[in-house]
ZAMARPA-25445 format. One record per residue (C-alpha): residue number from 0; x, y, z; residue in three letters. Coordinates in pm, 1 decimal. Each point is the difference from the previous one (the first is absolute). Layout:
N
@num->NUM; east->X; north->Y; up->Z; residuo->Ala
...
***
This chain:
94
@num->0; east->809.2; north->484.4; up->-1068.0; residuo->Met
@num->1; east->-203.6; north->261.2; up->-178.7; residuo->Lys
@num->2; east->-191.9; north->106.2; up->313.1; residuo->Leu
@num->3; east->127.8; north->26.1; up->356.9; residuo->Pro
@num->4; east->-128.7; north->-306.6; up->185.4; residuo->Arg
@num->5; east->-11.6; north->-126.0; up->358.7; residuo->Ile
@num->6; east->158.1; north->-339.2; up->58.3; residuo->Ser
@num->7; east->-215.3; north->-284.1; up->132.0; residuo->Val
@num->8; east->26.8; north->-374.8; up->40.8; residuo->Asp
@num->9; east->-266.5; north->-164.7; up->-216.0; residuo->Phe
@num->10; east->34.3; north->-308.0; up->221.7; residuo->Asn
@num->11; east->-181.2; north->207.0; up->265.8; residuo->Glu
@num->12; east->-341.2; north->-6.3; up->-167.7; residuo->Met
@num->13; east->-282.8; north->25.4; up->253.5; residuo->Val
@num->14; east->-264.5; north->-50.0; up->-270.5; residuo->Glu
@num->15; east->36.5; north->-71.5; up->-373.7; residuo->Pro
@num->16; east->13.0; north->377.3; up->-66.4; residuo->Asp
@num->17; east->133.0; north->131.6; up->333.6; residuo->Leu
@num->18; east->367.7; north->11.7; up->98.7; residuo->Val
@num->19; east->163.1; north->122.0; up->321.0; residuo->Leu
@num->20; east->158.9; north->340.7; up->-58.9; residuo->Leu
@num->21; east->142.9; north->154.8; up->316.8; residuo->Ser
@num->22; east->27.6; north->-14.2; up->378.5; residuo->Lys
@num->23; east->30.9; north->380.1; up->15.2; residuo->Thr
@num->24; east->-162.8; north->306.1; up->-158.1; residuo->Asp
@num->25; east->300.5; north->80.7; up->-219.7; residuo->Cys
@num->26; east->177.6; north->-198.3; up->-272.6; residuo->Arg
@num->27; east->278.1; north->98.9; up->-235.4; residuo->Thr
@num->28; east->-70.1; north->-63.1; up->-367.6; residuo->Asp
@num->29; east->247.7; north->-110.1; up->-265.7; residuo->Ser
@num->30; east->92.6; north->361.9; up->-77.6; residuo->Ser
@num->31; east->93.0; north->69.8; up->363.7; residuo->Gly
@num->32; east->-310.1; north->208.2; up->73.0; residuo->Lys
@num->33; east->-177.8; north->-49.5; up->333.1; residuo->Thr
@num->34; east->-365.0; north->-90.1; up->-51.5; residuo->Val
@num->35; east->-248.1; north->71.1; up->282.0; residuo->Leu
@num->36; east->-252.1; north->-283.1; up->-9.9; residuo->Leu
@num->37; east->-370.7; north->55.8; up->61.4; residuo->His
@num->38; east->-327.7; north->-169.3; up->-83.7; residuo->Glu
@num->39; east->-83.6; north->26.7; up->-371.0; residuo->Gly
@num->40; east->344.8; north->115.9; up->-116.5; residuo->Leu
@num->41; east->75.9; north->-133.6; up->-350.5; residuo->Pro
@num->42; east->334.6; north->-182.3; up->-0.5; residuo->Val
@num->43; east->222.5; north->-184.0; up->-243.2; residuo->Asn
@num->44; east->173.0; north->-304.4; up->150.9; residuo->Ile
@num->45; east->269.7; north->-244.8; up->-106.5; residuo->Tyr
@num->46; east->207.8; north->-297.3; up->100.3; residuo->Glu
@num->47; east->346.7; north->-63.1; up->-137.1; residuo->Ile
@num->48; east->-1.1; north->-322.3; up->-195.8; residuo->Asp
@num->49; east->256.4; north->-172.3; up->-216.3; residuo->Ile
@num->50; east->-109.0; north->-160.3; up->-326.3; residuo->Gly
@num->51; east->100.2; north->-343.4; up->-123.4; residuo->Glu
@num->52; east->277.8; north->167.8; up->-198.9; residuo->Asp
@num->53; east->149.0; north->147.1; up->318.9; residuo->Gly
@num->54; east->-105.5; north->353.4; up->-90.7; residuo->Gln
@num->55; east->-221.9; north->228.1; up->213.0; residuo->Pro
@num->56; east->-368.9; north->-61.8; up->-69.6; residuo->Ala
@num->57; east->-177.9; north->204.2; up->264.6; residuo->Asn
@num->58; east->-356.0; north->-85.7; up->95.1; residuo->Met
@num->59; east->-222.4; north->308.2; up->18.1; residuo->Ile
@num->60; east->-355.9; north->94.2; up->93.3; residuo->Ala
@num->61; east->-206.4; north->309.5; up->67.0; residuo->Asp
@num->62; east->-264.4; north->54.2; up->264.0; residuo->Gly
@num->63; east->-118.7; north->200.6; up->299.1; residuo->Val
@num->64; east->103.4; north->4.0; up->364.5; residuo->Val
@num->65; east->-230.2; north->-158.1; up->261.0; residuo->Glu
@num->66; east->28.6; north->-50.2; up->373.1; residuo->Leu
@num->67; east->94.5; north->-357.6; up->79.4; residuo->Asn
@num->68; east->-304.5; north->-177.7; up->141.7; residuo->Lys
@num->69; east->134.4; north->-352.7; up->-33.4; residuo->Ser
@num->70; east->-61.5; north->-247.8; up->279.2; residuo->Asp
@num->71; east->298.5; north->-211.6; up->-107.1; residuo->Ala
@num->72; east->254.5; north->-3.7; up->283.3; residuo->Ser
@num->73; east->294.6; north->21.0; up->-244.4; residuo->Trp
@num->74; east->-145.5; north->319.1; up->-158.5; residuo->Ala
@num->75; east->-93.4; north->198.8; up->310.4; residuo->Arg
@num->76; east->332.7; north->183.1; up->22.2; residuo->Ala
@num->77; east->-80.2; north->201.2; up->-314.6; residuo->Ala
@num->78; east->-209.3; north->314.8; up->29.8; residuo->Lys
@num->79; east->-55.4; north->51.9; up->-373.7; residuo->Trp
@num->80; east->-84.0; north->-216.2; up->-300.1; residuo->Cys
@num->81; east->-33.6; north->64.7; up->-371.9; residuo->Cys
@num->82; east->-319.7; north->-106.9; up->-177.9; residuo->Arg
@num->83; east->123.9; north->-93.5; up->-347.7; residuo->Ile
@num->84; east->-206.6; north->122.9; up->-293.4; residuo->Asp
@num->85; east->-159.8; north->-213.3; up->-273.4; residuo->Arg
@num->86; east->324.3; north->-7.1; up->-203.4; residuo->Cys
@num->87; east->149.3; north->-222.6; up->269.7; residuo->Gly
@num->88; east->363.4; north->-90.7; up->55.0; residuo->Ile
@num->89; east->205.4; north->-10.4; up->-317.6; residuo->Arg
@num->90; east->357.4; north->10.1; up->-125.2; residuo->His
@num->91; east->125.4; north->351.1; up->-61.0; residuo->Glu
@num->92; east->84.9; north->-92.8; up->-359.6; residuo->Ser
@num->93; east->-366.8; north->-79.9; up->-82.2; residuo->Glu
***
């Protein structure tokens, strides 16, 4: 990855552009750095994915941190979400 990114699970989308990010205030990014999450923090996120050829084809997105305000029972455990920007979720190779 060109930029350090925080791992997410894109199957945990609360809204079309909002993904669960963390249960706690700190996450470790792909470079090993601890990131202190707070409202409005710009973040780069990713999910490890494997392409049809069996090679890594990570999914990436960029956005900002928001407090989780979801009413969905399955999402309540998370404190923070990431609001994905207009570029959306894409393969890292794009």
